[in-house]
Backbone as CSV, one residue per row, in Angstrom:
resi,resn,N_x,N_y,N_z,CA_x,CA_y,CA_z,C_x,C_y,C_z
1,MET,-20.532,-3.024,-8.510,-20.879,-1.445,-8.491,-21.683,-1.179,-9.521
2,SER,-22.910,-0.394,-9.185,-23.860,-0.079,-10.224,-23.392,0.835,-11.392
3,PRO,-24.149,0.653,-12.596,-23.711,1.286,-13.697,-23.570,2.736,-13.406
4,MET,-22.718,3.492,-14.260,-22.554,4.902,-14.110,-23.811,5.547,-14.708
5,VAL,-24.102,6.578,-14.334,-25.309,7.286,-14.813,-25.306,7.798,-16.312
6,ASP,-23.902,8.078,-16.512,-23.472,8.668,-18.042,-22.903,7.531,-18.566
7,GLU,-23.084,6.333,-18.295,-22.391,5.397,-19.168,-22.709,5.398,-20.720
8,ASP,-21.690,5.413,-21.554,-21.825,5.163,-23.031,-20.799,4.161,-23.624
9,GLY,-20.984,4.438,-24.770,-20.108,3.263,-25.445,-18.703,3.113,-25.053
10,GLY,-18.191,4.145,-24.950,-16.736,4.013,-24.563,-16.565,3.621,-23.419
11,ALA,-17.477,4.094,-22.390,-17.327,3.688,-21.026,-17.378,2.048,-20.851
12,ARG,-18.515,1.405,-21.702,-18.771,-0.163,-21.881,-17.709,-0.555,-22.235
13,ARG,-16.832,-0.288,-23.118,-15.606,-0.898,-23.746,-14.683,-0.956,-22.914
14,ALA,-14.654,0.227,-22.011,-13.357,0.289,-21.343,-13.735,-0.785,-19.859
15,LEU,-15.022,-0.858,-19.652,-15.406,-1.800,-18.784,-15.121,-3.317,-19.167
16,GLU,-15.344,-3.511,-20.375,-15.019,-4.712,-21.147,-13.615,-5.066,-21.075
17,HIS,-12.897,-4.039,-21.257,-11.290,-4.475,-21.127,-10.838,-4.768,-19.702
18,LEU,-11.615,-3.698,-18.673,-11.152,-4.223,-17.338,-11.602,-5.445,-17.174
19,ASN,-12.855,-6.138,-17.443,-13.289,-7.411,-17.177,-12.210,-8.521,-17.657
20,SER,-11.503,-8.152,-18.859,-10.790,-8.906,-19.637,-9.354,-9.511,-18.919
21,VAL,-8.891,-8.513,-18.010,-7.764,-8.644,-17.454,-7.899,-9.048,-16.065
22,LEU,-9.212,-9.356,-15.708,-9.075,-10.134,-14.409,-8.893,-11.585,-14.285
23,THR,-8.276,-11.766,-13.316,-7.814,-13.221,-13.140,-8.845,-14.147,-12.494
24,ALA,-8.685,-15.308,-12.539,-9.823,-16.504,-11.940,-9.808,-16.216,-10.376
25,ASN,-11.066,-16.053,-10.012,-11.686,-15.395,-8.867,-11.228,-14.090,-8.350
26,GLU,-10.881,-13.144,-9.325,-10.912,-11.857,-8.917,-11.994,-11.059,-9.146
27,THR,-12.573,-10.238,-8.477,-13.831,-9.578,-8.650,-13.372,-8.053,-8.784
28,LEU,-14.224,-7.309,-9.379,-14.234,-5.769,-9.618,-15.224,-5.315,-8.383
29,GLU,-14.427,-4.478,-7.482,-15.263,-4.075,-6.427,-15.831,-2.605,-6.675
30,ALA,-14.896,-1.523,-7.399,-15.304,-0.379,-7.635,-14.586,0.320,-8.886
31,TRP,-15.121,1.120,-9.596,-14.507,1.610,-10.723,-14.785,2.960,-10.949
32,ALA,-14.077,3.785,-11.760,-14.518,5.016,-11.950,-13.760,5.370,-13.543
33,ILE,-14.447,6.248,-14.140,-14.017,6.819,-15.438,-13.917,8.332,-15.247
34,GLN,-12.642,8.691,-16.087,-12.347,10.101,-15.906,-13.345,11.116,-16.594
35,ARG,-13.855,12.133,-15.984,-14.919,13.066,-16.457,-14.011,13.609,-17.934
36,ARG,-15.254,13.892,-19.039,-14.754,14.092,-20.150,-13.964,15.459,-20.179
37,LEU,-14.219,16.288,-19.215,-13.422,17.817,-19.313,-12.037,17.543,-18.854
38,PHE,-11.648,16.610,-18.161,-10.224,16.308,-17.962,-9.572,15.323,-18.843
39,ALA,-10.417,15.258,-19.945,-9.681,14.157,-20.837,-10.015,14.842,-22.409
40,LEU,-9.380,15.910,-22.616,-10.080,16.778,-24.027,-9.055,16.480,-24.878
41,LYS,-7.804,16.081,-24.476,-6.514,15.431,-25.472,-6.306,13.960,-25.428
42,HIS,-7.151,13.408,-24.761,-6.932,12.100,-24.843,-8.064,11.385,-24.140
43,ARG,-8.078,9.876,-24.566,-9.400,9.165,-24.196,-9.532,9.037,-22.918
44,ARG,-10.567,9.028,-22.284,-10.815,9.025,-20.807,-10.220,7.665,-19.919
45,LEU,-9.513,7.980,-19.012,-8.887,7.149,-18.042,-9.779,6.147,-17.226
46,VAL,-9.586,4.888,-17.076,-10.564,4.042,-16.197,-9.747,3.710,-15.183
47,VAL,-10.219,4.043,-14.024,-9.534,3.340,-12.829,-10.300,2.267,-12.034
48,ALA,-9.867,1.190,-11.442,-10.662,0.321,-10.657,-9.839,-0.437,-9.438
49,ALA,-10.845,-0.760,-8.571,-10.233,-1.745,-7.643,-11.085,-3.134,-7.448
50,THR,-10.043,-4.153,-7.332,-10.280,-5.385,-7.365,-10.296,-6.090,-6.286
51,SER,-10.362,-7.382,-5.992,-10.295,-8.047,-4.707,-8.536,-8.219,-4.791
52,GLY,-7.767,-8.006,-5.599,-6.544,-8.178,-5.497,-5.621,-7.214,-5.726
53,ARG,-6.117,-6.086,-6.494,-5.103,-5.205,-6.941,-6.071,-4.098,-7.469
54,PHE,-5.252,-2.567,-7.918,-5.857,-1.618,-8.191,-5.428,-1.201,-9.733
55,LEU,-5.999,-1.202,-10.614,-5.981,-1.004,-11.956,-6.104,0.296,-12.371
56,ALA,-5.370,0.655,-13.334,-5.709,1.981,-14.358,-5.297,1.483,-15.643
57,LEU,-6.588,2.026,-16.490,-6.579,1.499,-17.819,-6.645,2.792,-18.802
58,LYS,-5.676,2.922,-19.691,-5.448,4.116,-20.588,-5.773,3.471,-22.175
59,ARG,-6.723,3.909,-22.779,-7.313,3.385,-24.060,-6.351,4.246,-24.945
60,GLY,-5.802,3.549,-26.263,-5.397,3.948,-27.171,-5.987,4.921,-27.950
61,LEU,-5.650,5.948,-28.756,-6.635,6.740,-29.592,-7.061,6.006,-30.959
62,PHE,-6.310,4.690,-31.195,-6.570,3.922,-32.298,-6.682,2.413,-32.080
63,GLY,-7.401,2.323,-30.974,-7.813,0.975,-30.255,-6.498,0.398,-29.343
64,GLY,-6.717,-0.688,-28.780,-5.895,-1.059,-27.843,-6.049,-0.374,-26.649
65,PHE,-5.282,-0.760,-25.409,-5.033,-0.133,-24.307,-3.842,-0.512,-23.356
66,GLY,-3.571,0.410,-22.715,-2.471,0.179,-21.729,-2.842,0.053,-20.224
67,LEU,-2.223,-0.723,-19.274,-2.771,-1.084,-18.028,-1.630,-0.953,-16.960
68,THR,-2.093,-0.292,-16.003,-1.179,0.264,-14.727,-1.664,-0.970,-13.766
69,ASP,-0.975,-1.710,-13.047,-1.282,-2.820,-12.258,-0.338,-2.751,-10.941
70,ILE,-1.300,-2.169,-9.886,-0.791,-2.171,-8.335,-1.200,-3.145,-7.549
71,ARG,-0.766,-4.298,-7.254,-1.251,-5.247,-6.198,-1.057,-4.358,-4.877
72,TRP,-2.181,-4.714,-3.976,-2.588,-4.427,-2.732,-1.270,-4.297,-1.861
73,GLN,-0.442,-5.640,-1.976,0.394,-5.191,-1.102,1.848,-4.801,-1.455
74,ASP,1.650,-3.912,-2.588,2.789,-3.233,-2.969,2.310,-1.540,-2.778
75,LEU,1.047,-1.273,-2.334,0.577,-0.121,-1.931,1.137,0.544,-0.649
76,LYS,1.992,1.782,-0.706,2.245,2.116,0.534,1.569,3.332,0.864
77,GLU,0.612,4.055,0.093,-0.300,5.310,0.661,-1.391,5.653,-0.564
78,VAL,-2.420,5.967,0.208,-3.275,6.412,-0.897,-3.873,7.633,-0.448
79,LYS,-4.145,8.639,-1.405,-4.700,9.849,-0.919,-5.805,10.433,-1.761
80,ILE,-6.631,11.282,-1.235,-7.849,11.832,-2.111,-7.927,13.369,-1.869
81,GLU,-8.211,13.742,-3.151,-8.579,15.488,-3.154,-10.010,15.587,-3.755
82,VAL,-11.086,16.224,-2.969,-12.210,16.382,-3.958,-12.365,17.955,-4.007
83,GLY,-12.432,17.992,-5.406,-12.689,19.311,-5.724,-14.324,19.829,-6.069
84,ILE,-14.787,20.869,-6.673,-15.950,21.058,-7.476,-16.146,19.926,-8.471
85,ILE,-15.452,20.287,-9.427,-15.791,19.618,-10.519,-15.294,18.035,-10.509
86,GLY,-14.459,17.503,-9.791,-13.532,16.161,-9.627,-12.878,15.986,-8.778
87,ALA,-12.581,14.525,-8.533,-11.652,14.073,-7.329,-10.349,13.756,-8.131
88,CYS,-9.263,13.738,-7.189,-8.108,13.358,-7.551,-7.496,12.213,-6.725
89,LEU,-7.128,10.983,-7.204,-6.770,9.919,-6.309,-5.257,9.717,-6.650
90,THR,-4.412,10.059,-5.626,-2.953,9.661,-5.519,-2.564,8.194,-4.755
91,LEU,-1.856,7.374,-5.519,-1.393,6.235,-4.729,0.022,6.336,-5.060
92,ALA,0.757,5.849,-3.827,2.140,5.724,-3.774,2.427,4.101,-3.727
93,ALA,3.449,3.468,-4.479,3.499,2.124,-4.621,4.949,1.826,-4.509
94,PHE,5.426,0.758,-3.825,6.545,0.120,-3.725,7.135,-0.237,-5.048
95,ALA,8.502,0.080,-5.524,8.915,-0.357,-6.644,9.254,-1.753,-6.439
96,SER,9.487,-2.252,-5.253,9.668,-3.934,-5.100,8.754,-4.606,-5.585
97,PRO,8.841,-5.912,-6.009,7.904,-6.499,-6.177,7.442,-7.575,-5.059
98,ASP,8.035,-7.351,-4.096,7.661,-8.099,-2.951,7.367,-7.422,-1.672
99,LEU,6.738,-8.078,-0.633,6.579,-7.205,0.603,7.674,-6.260,0.981
100,ALA,7.386,-5.036,0.827,8.492,-4.216,0.929,8.737,-3.371,2.097
101,SER,9.880,-2.791,2.625,9.885,-2.517,3.856,9.521,-0.835,3.459
102,ALA,9.218,-0.271,4.689,8.755,1.203,4.521,10.165,2.109,3.939
103,SER,11.283,1.599,3.886,12.357,2.161,3.167,12.625,2.337,2.067
104,ALA,11.792,1.401,1.319,12.031,0.997,-0.196,11.624,2.068,-0.939
105,GLN,12.029,2.209,-2.416,11.729,3.388,-3.215,10.174,3.032,-3.778
106,THR,9.588,4.443,-3.822,8.237,4.185,-4.275,8.049,4.913,-5.587
107,THR,7.052,4.452,-6.428,6.239,5.368,-7.604,5.049,5.984,-7.191
108,THR,4.874,7.197,-7.761,3.332,7.684,-7.341,2.658,7.530,-8.746
109,PHE,1.548,7.333,-8.359,0.323,7.271,-9.662,-0.691,8.557,-9.132
110,THR,-1.067,9.429,-10.305,-2.096,10.504,-9.890,-3.190,10.132,-10.899
111,TYR,-4.472,10.386,-10.456,-5.528,10.248,-11.151,-6.572,11.353,-11.112
112,ASN,-6.575,12.188,-12.092,-7.542,13.564,-11.951,-8.774,13.307,-12.601
113,GLY,-9.689,14.297,-12.067,-11.044,14.455,-12.703,-12.027,13.113,-12.589
114,LEU,-11.931,12.299,-11.561,-12.708,11.471,-11.268,-14.229,11.826,-10.413
115,ARG,-15.287,11.097,-10.896,-16.439,11.561,-10.041,-16.043,11.568,-8.281
116,LYS,-16.793,12.313,-7.665,-16.644,12.219,-6.337,-16.921,10.879,-5.639
117,ASP,-18.110,10.514,-5.841,-18.601,9.369,-5.102,-17.813,8.027,-5.817
118,GLN,-17.598,7.812,-7.135,-16.904,6.873,-7.388,-15.186,6.780,-6.807
119,ALA,-14.742,8.255,-6.686,-13.192,8.374,-6.259,-13.259,7.970,-4.638
120,GLU,-14.203,8.293,-4.187,-14.396,8.051,-2.625,-14.615,6.475,-2.385
121,ALA,-15.389,5.746,-3.257,-15.389,4.455,-3.250,-13.970,3.552,-3.442
122,LEU,-13.433,4.155,-4.476,-12.280,3.612,-4.509,-11.162,3.609,-3.496
123,TYR,-11.031,4.833,-2.928,-10.443,5.459,-1.823,-10.359,4.567,-0.634
124,ARG,-11.803,4.263,-0.177,-12.001,3.551,0.953,-11.492,2.118,0.620
125,ILE,-11.665,1.622,-0.386,-11.341,0.070,-0.782,-9.605,0.037,-0.379
126,ALA,-9.106,1.031,-1.389,-7.479,1.317,-1.311,-6.870,1.536,0.260
127,GLN,-7.690,2.360,1.036,-7.217,2.593,2.211,-7.358,1.508,3.114
128,GLY,-8.520,0.736,2.958,-8.561,-0.682,3.807,-7.444,-1.661,3.457
129,HIS,-7.124,-1.835,2.355,-5.830,-2.604,1.718,-4.629,-1.744,2.493
130,ASP,-4.683,-0.698,2.063,-3.227,-0.129,2.958,-2.905,-0.449,4.323
131,GLN,-4.145,-0.433,5.018,-3.763,-0.426,6.243,-3.734,-1.845,6.636
132,ALA,-4.139,-2.734,6.102,-3.963,-4.467,6.159,-2.471,-4.743,5.937
133,TRP,-1.965,-4.205,4.634,-0.609,-4.866,4.222,0.328,-3.933,5.004
134,ARG,0.128,-2.830,5.408,1.031,-1.982,6.551,1.276,-2.501,7.538
135,GLU,0.460,-3.322,8.137,0.640,-4.075,9.412,1.315,-5.233,9.350
136,LYS,1.054,-5.958,7.914,1.837,-7.078,7.517,3.237,-6.765,7.461
137,ARG,3.490,-5.658,6.748,5.000,-5.017,6.716,5.565,-4.666,7.951
138,ARG,4.886,-4.176,8.578,5.557,-3.899,9.976,6.005,-5.341,10.788
139,VAL,5.162,-6.267,10.782,5.174,-7.687,11.357,6.325,-8.258,10.628
140,ARG,6.726,-8.214,9.164,7.765,-8.679,8.788,9.215,-7.849,8.877
141,ASP,9.051,-6.702,8.976,10.182,-5.961,9.348,10.844,-6.417,10.667
142,LEU,9.642,-6.553,11.649,10.084,-6.819,12.954,10.563,-8.082,12.999
143,GLU,10.232,-9.255,12.454,10.769,-10.549,12.490,12.180,-10.404,11.851
144,GLU,12.228,-9.883,10.441,13.691,-9.585,9.871,14.739,-9.169,11.098
145,MET,14.335,-8.176,11.486,15.343,-7.450,12.483,15.542,-8.268,13.762
146,ARG,14.564,-9.197,14.135,14.981,-9.940,15.336,15.703,-11.384,14.641
147,ALA,15.480,-11.279,13.465,16.346,-12.712,12.948,17.636,-12.161,13.130
148,ARG,18.135,-11.016,12.604,19.330,-10.415,12.656,19.871,-10.305,13.834
149,ALA,19.016,-9.887,14.765,19.574,-9.745,16.188,19.787,-10.814,17.190
150,GLY,18.861,-12.042,16.857,18.668,-13.238,17.562,18.351,-12.920,19.030
151,GLY,17.870,-13.828,20.022,17.631,-13.358,21.066,16.777,-13.799,22.171
152,ILE,16.013,-12.820,22.849,15.202,-13.085,23.972,13.833,-12.859,23.660
153,GLN,12.848,-12.918,24.589,11.355,-12.727,24.412,11.562,-11.536,25.643
154,VAL,10.923,-10.440,25.177,10.622,-9.314,26.020,9.338,-8.956,26.442
155,GLY,8.668,-8.813,27.514,7.351,-8.381,27.984,6.613,-9.193,27.136
156,ASN,5.484,-8.431,26.597,4.575,-8.989,25.831,4.764,-9.326,24.453
157,LEU,6.045,-9.073,24.172,6.130,-9.168,22.813,6.669,-10.483,22.213
158,ALA,5.734,-11.018,21.278,5.872,-12.410,20.696,7.330,-12.639,19.837
159,GLY,8.097,-13.241,19.864,9.227,-13.869,19.110,10.406,-13.311,19.934
160,THR,11.385,-12.900,19.567,12.664,-12.781,19.778,12.964,-11.236,20.010
161,ALA,14.003,-10.766,20.789,14.657,-9.439,20.506,16.149,-9.386,20.648
162,PRO,16.786,-8.208,20.557,18.134,-8.578,20.779,19.272,-9.516,21.855
163,ASP,19.783,-10.042,21.369,20.538,-10.868,22.160,21.356,-10.123,23.539
164,VAL,20.864,-10.355,24.703,21.383,-9.747,25.678,22.625,-10.320,26.545
165,THR,22.830,-11.758,25.961,23.707,-12.483,26.583,25.206,-12.618,25.986
166,SER,25.315,-12.029,24.658,26.420,-12.420,23.888,26.604,-11.114,23.093
167,GLY,27.989,-10.690,22.654,28.521,-9.673,21.850,28.455,-8.194,22.745
168,ASP,29.192,-7.375,22.133,29.521,-6.075,22.730,28.065,-5.264,23.312
169,ALA,28.139,-5.067,24.638,27.171,-4.535,25.205,26.808,-2.999,24.472
170,THR,27.576,-2.283,23.931,27.501,-1.260,23.228,26.552,-1.390,22.095
171,GLN,26.841,-2.260,21.152,26.173,-2.841,19.981,24.907,-3.214,20.344
172,ARG,24.563,-4.143,21.482,23.298,-4.514,21.676,22.362,-3.488,22.191
173,LEU,22.771,-2.527,22.570,22.077,-0.988,23.238,21.883,-0.568,21.797
174,GLN,22.657,-0.325,20.823,22.520,0.409,19.562,21.419,-0.272,19.057
175,HIS,21.505,-1.734,18.967,20.392,-2.468,18.337,19.019,-2.429,18.674
176,ALA,19.132,-2.119,20.338,17.721,-1.921,20.933,17.295,-0.515,20.569
177,LYS,18.093,0.278,20.794,17.508,1.592,20.381,17.061,1.625,18.898
178,SER,17.822,1.129,17.848,17.404,1.239,16.530,15.935,0.402,16.490
179,MET,15.688,-0.447,17.157,14.382,-0.953,17.024,13.334,-0.182,17.842
180,LEU,13.622,0.476,18.926,12.783,1.384,19.349,12.203,2.682,18.462
181,ASP,13.403,3.000,17.696,13.264,4.193,16.530,12.392,3.867,15.501
182,ALA,12.550,2.358,15.092,11.597,2.003,14.202,10.138,1.529,14.605
183,ARG,9.931,1.618,15.811,8.701,1.455,16.561,8.232,-0.107,16.675
184,LEU,9.275,-0.939,16.761,9.173,-2.239,16.527,9.118,-2.946,18.052
185,ILE,9.383,-2.110,18.973,9.353,-2.477,20.353,8.757,-1.265,20.787
186,SER,8.233,-1.489,22.410,7.778,-0.094,22.799,8.596,0.308,23.953
187,ASP,8.283,1.428,24.399,9.307,2.100,25.350,9.616,1.284,26.562
188,SER,8.525,0.423,27.171,8.665,-0.184,28.517,9.531,-1.440,27.848
189,GLU,9.211,-2.026,26.682,10.265,-3.115,26.345,11.707,-2.572,26.168
190,TYR,12.013,-1.618,25.575,13.204,-1.241,25.326,13.971,-0.734,26.821
191,GLU,13.413,-0.026,27.801,13.963,-0.042,29.143,14.279,-1.350,29.705
192,ALA,13.480,-2.217,29.434,13.773,-3.795,30.028,14.850,-4.362,29.454
193,LEU,14.959,-3.931,27.980,16.338,-4.604,27.145,17.457,-3.818,27.747
194,LYS,17.412,-2.596,28.001,18.636,-1.796,28.277,18.777,-2.030,29.924
195,ALA,17.994,-2.432,30.630,18.510,-2.841,31.980,19.090,-4.070,31.760
196,LYS,18.548,-5.207,31.126,19.208,-6.445,31.306,20.700,-6.370,30.561
197,ILE,20.906,-5.677,29.576,22.286,-5.258,29.010,23.091,-5.068,29.965
198,ILE,22.779,-3.665,30.907,23.479,-2.934,31.320,23.833,-3.902,32.852
199,ASN,22.943,-4.823,33.309,23.054,-5.588,34.602,24.127,-6.626,34.207
200,GLN,24.164,-7.095,32.823,25.079,-8.009,32.391,26.618,-7.576,32.050
201,VAL,26.788,-6.296,32.357,27.954,-5.753,32.033,29.091,-5.897,33.063
């Protein structure tokens, strides 16, 4: 990203700190520094999007810095609000260190007073990663539910669905309904499963 118009010594040092925590082959894709108006009682916050994660760097008054690190695979949601004098970026991240389910606990991070164009660039990158990992989590949740259910292949759905050949019919119907409610199977696939279960009673 091109240097900021009002880049000063503090901003350059913050950028140096950011570069110092990048891992091998990790690239800095976009970054923003908090406007001075929003940092009257503390040093300005710096946020960045890299090829592998979202970083927020808070510099100490007497040197050093604290770093918030959100891997893209842990990102649940990103929002942006743009005002007259600054933009606010809000990220919700899964507390789990692994590919988390949509039901997992989350932590929210809010970054106020960013430049509009810089915040929008960060938002676009975060939103792209959010959508990609959301689909990966959906596929993983589907695979885990199928593994618990065992079973057959239905329609165009790759993999397995609830086993309609064994166990209690009521339980199998409830399991198929839970998959439908979780949007892991379509309405037509649910109806096909339901018909097959009922036909075998």
